[in-house]
C-alpha positions as CSV (number, residue, x, y, z in Angstrom):
1,M,126.1,-6.0,86.7
2,Q,123.9,-5.6,89.2
3,A,120.8,-3.5,88.9
4,T,120.5,-2.8,92.5
5,Q,124.4,-2.2,93.3
6,G,126.4,1.0,92.5
7,G,124.7,3.9,94.1
8,S,123.8,5.7,90.8
9,P,120.6,8.2,91.2
10,W,120.1,7.0,87.2
11,L,120.5,3.8,88.1
12,T,118.0,4.0,91.1
13,I,115.4,5.6,88.8
14,A,115.5,3.3,86.2
15,T,115.3,0.3,89.1
16,E,112.1,1.7,90.9
17,K,110.3,2.6,87.7
18,L,111.1,-1.4,86.7
19,E,110.6,-2.9,89.8
20,R,106.9,-1.1,89.9
21,V,106.0,-2.6,86.7
22,L,107.8,-5.9,86.4
23,G,108.4,-6.8,90.0
24,P,111.5,-7.0,92.3
25,E,112.3,-10.7,90.9
26,R,112.1,-9.9,87.0
27,A,113.6,-5.7,86.8
28,P,116.9,-7.0,87.4
29,A,117.4,-9.1,84.7
30,I,116.1,-6.8,82.1
31,I,118.2,-4.0,83.5
32,D,121.4,-6.0,83.5
33,E,120.6,-7.1,79.8
34,I,120.0,-3.7,78.4
35,L,123.2,-2.3,80.5
36,R,125.1,-5.0,79.0
37,E,123.9,-4.1,75.3
38,L,124.7,-0.4,76.2
39,G,128.2,-1.6,77.4
40,L,127.6,0.0,80.8
41,D,128.0,-0.9,84.2
42,T,125.9,1.7,85.7
43,L,123.9,4.7,84.8
44,E,126.0,8.0,85.2
45,S,124.0,10.6,83.6
46,P,120.4,11.5,82.3
47,E,122.2,11.2,79.0
48,Q,122.6,7.4,79.7
49,L,119.4,7.1,81.2
50,A,117.6,8.5,77.8
51,L,119.6,5.7,76.3
52,F,118.3,3.1,78.7
53,G,115.1,4.6,78.1
54,Q,115.5,4.1,74.1
55,R,116.6,0.6,74.4
56,L,114.0,-0.4,76.7
57,A,111.0,1.4,74.7
58,R,112.7,-1.0,71.8
59,R,111.4,-4.1,73.7
60,G,107.9,-3.0,72.8
61,G,104.6,-3.9,74.7
62,F,104.1,-2.5,78.1
63,L,107.7,-1.8,78.0
64,S,107.6,0.8,75.5
65,P,105.6,3.5,77.5
66,L,108.2,2.9,80.4
67,G,111.1,3.4,78.4
68,A,109.5,6.5,77.1
69,S,108.9,8.1,80.6
70,L,112.4,7.1,81.3
71,Q,113.6,9.1,78.4
72,I,111.1,12.2,79.1
73,Q,112.7,12.2,82.8
74,A,116.2,12.2,81.7
75,S,115.1,15.2,79.6
76,M,113.7,17.1,82.1
77,H,116.9,16.7,84.2
78,Q,118.8,17.7,81.0
79,T,116.8,20.8,80.8
80,R,117.0,22.0,84.5
81,A,120.9,21.6,83.9
82,R,120.9,24.0,81.3
83,I,118.7,26.6,83.3
């Protein structure tokens, strides 16, 4: 699993946020770990982005608010899709 491959807009959102906080060297490893934990190769929906954010938030520290922000962003996309 490669965090920066696949062309998924949902994975791109997660990757960009994590790279801003963790840097481009560390972010891919964290992303790959979480994708592996979730049994996913990429993020294909806002629901999967929310699950990713939830798993990231569980890691605690400064990753907690970052995970929460991904969950909020996913929720906003889900809400827009229903309107």
